Structures are given as C-alpha cells and as structure tokens.
C-alpha positions in Angstrom: 105.8 124.5 111.5 104.8 123.5 107.9 108.0 125.0 106.4 110.1 123.2 109.0 108.4 119.9 108.1 108.9 120.7 104.4 112.6 121.4 104.9 112.9 118.2 106.9 111.2 116.2 104.1 113.5 117.8 101.4 116.6 117.0 103.5 115.6 113.4 103.9 114.8 113.1 100.2 118.1 114.6 99.2 119.9 112.3 101.6 118.0 109.3 100.2 119.0 110.3 96.6 122.6 110.5 97.6 122.3 107.1 99.3 121.0 105.6 96.1 123.7 107.2 94.0 126.4 105.8 96.4 125.1 102.3 96.1 124.7 102.4 92.3 128.1 103.9 91.6 130.2 101.7 94.0 133.2 99.9 92.6 132.9 96.1 92.8 136.2 94.4 93.5 135.6 90.8 92.3 138.9 89.5 93.6 138.2 90.5 97.2 134.4 90.2 96.8 133.8 93.7 98.1 131.9 96.8 97.1 133.9 100.0 97.6 132.8 103.7 97.6 134.0 105.5 94.5 134.1 109.0 96.0 133.5 110.9 99.2 130.0 111.3 100.5 130.3 113.7 103.4 126.6 113.9 104.3 126.6 110.1 104.5 129.8 109.9 106.5 131.4 107.8 103.8 135.0 108.3 102.5 136.4 107.2 99.2 137.6 103.6 99.4 135.4 102.7 102.3 134.1 99.1 102.0 130.3 99.2 101.6 129.6 95.6 100.9 131.6 92.4 101.8 130.8 88.8 102.1 131.6 87.7 105.6 131.0 89.2 109.0 130.4 92.7 107.7 127.9 95.3 108.7 127.2 97.7 105.9 126.3 101.4 106.6 122.7 101.9 107.7 120.6 104.8 106.3 118.7 105.1 109.5 121.9 105.5 111.6 123.1 108.2 109.3 119.7 110.0 109.6 119.9 109.7 113.4 123.4 111.4 113.3 122.0 114.3 111.4 118.6 114.8 113.0 118.6 113.0 116.4 116.5 110.0 117.5 113.0 111.5 117.7 113.1 113.5 114.4 114.7 110.6 112.6 112.0 108.2 113.8 109.3 110.7 112.6 111.0 111.3 109.2 111.8 107.6 108.4 110.5 104.9 110.8 112.7 101.9 111.3 111.5 98.8 109.4 111.8 96.7 112.6 109.2 98.8 114.3 106.9 98.5 111.3 104.0 100.6 110.2 100.4 100.3 109.2 101.0 97.4 106.7 102.7 95.3 109.4 99.9 96.0 111.7 97.3 94.9 109.1 99.3 91.8 108.2 99.7 90.6 111.8 96.4 91.7 113.4 93.6 92.2 110.8 94.1 89.7 108.0 93.7 86.0 108.7 95.1 83.1 106.8 93.6 82.7 103.4 91.3 79.7 102.8 93.7 78.5 100.1 96.6 78.2 102.6 94.5 76.3 105.1 93.4 74.0 102.4 97.0 73.2 101.5 97.8 72.5 105.2 94.8 70.2 105.5 95.9 68.3 102.3 99.4 67.9 103.7 98.1 66.5 107.0 95.8 64.1 105.1 98.8 62.8 103.0 100.9 62.3 106.2 98.0 60.3 107.8 97.7 58.2 104.7 101.4 57.4 104.6 101.3 56.3 108.2 98.4 53.9 107.6 99.8 52.2 104.5 101.3 48.8 104.8 105.1 48.7 104.4 106.7 46.9 101.5 108.1 43.5 102.2 106.6 43.7 105.7 108.9 46.5 106.7 112.1 44.4 106.0 113.2 46.7 103.2 114.2 45.8 99.7 116.7 43.0 100.5 115.2 39.6 99.7 118.0 37.6 101.2 117.0 35.4 104.2 119.6 33.5 106.2 118.5 30.1 107.4 120.6 27.6 109.4 121.1 24.4 107.6 
C-alpha cells in the first residue's frame, strides 16, 4: 500500500514537472497572440504546434483532466484535489475566520460618509452650477 502511494506521488510529481516545463518553454507568437507547444509531450497529450494559450474563447489544457485520463476519477481526486472543491484552507476561510475588525471599521466609515452626503445641503439649492435665471419682462 505504501509503495503504491509512493509510486503514485512520484508519477504526479513527474507529470507536474513536465507540465511546468511545457508552460515555460512554449513559443509565444506575438502576431497571432498565441502560445504554442515547442515539442511533443506524450504524457500530457500535447503535440508540437498545439495552441496552449490564446486570447479569445480558448480553453487551455487542464492538468487535472490530464491526471484523470492517466489515473481515473477517484485516484486523481486523491492525488490532486480540484481547486473548485477546495481544501482545509477554503474551509477555514469560509467557516472559521470572521471578518477582521479593520474591514468592519472601513465599512462603517463608508456608511457614515454616505449618510453625511445625503444630509448635506445642495449647492445653489439643487439648481446646479448655472446661474442664469429667465424672467418674463
């Protein structure tokens, strides 16, 4: 069991290293505003010349999907949990820690300024900056 877990960890680490190398060594085409793979990465299912990064309506390759193709859903989730599901830090941030006193003080100050602005008398009686008055003669 332990050796299987160790092999899984090594495989994921190797795959992650290859992933980092792929993103660092991509060719940036400034004319088309694209990032292109510079060589084949068979373990990442990326061929040379594949567009990795583009500007509009483009979905780049996802490391978690590649891991799922190699390992399956359950093992991929155990090896590398999806960021959307979150982990212990997300749980702490959402459920345990409350707003800091500083942020509530800032909110109270903003609310007080809004109230003060509403209560102030308007310049020129609310007529604006134009001083022209039209009278019938």
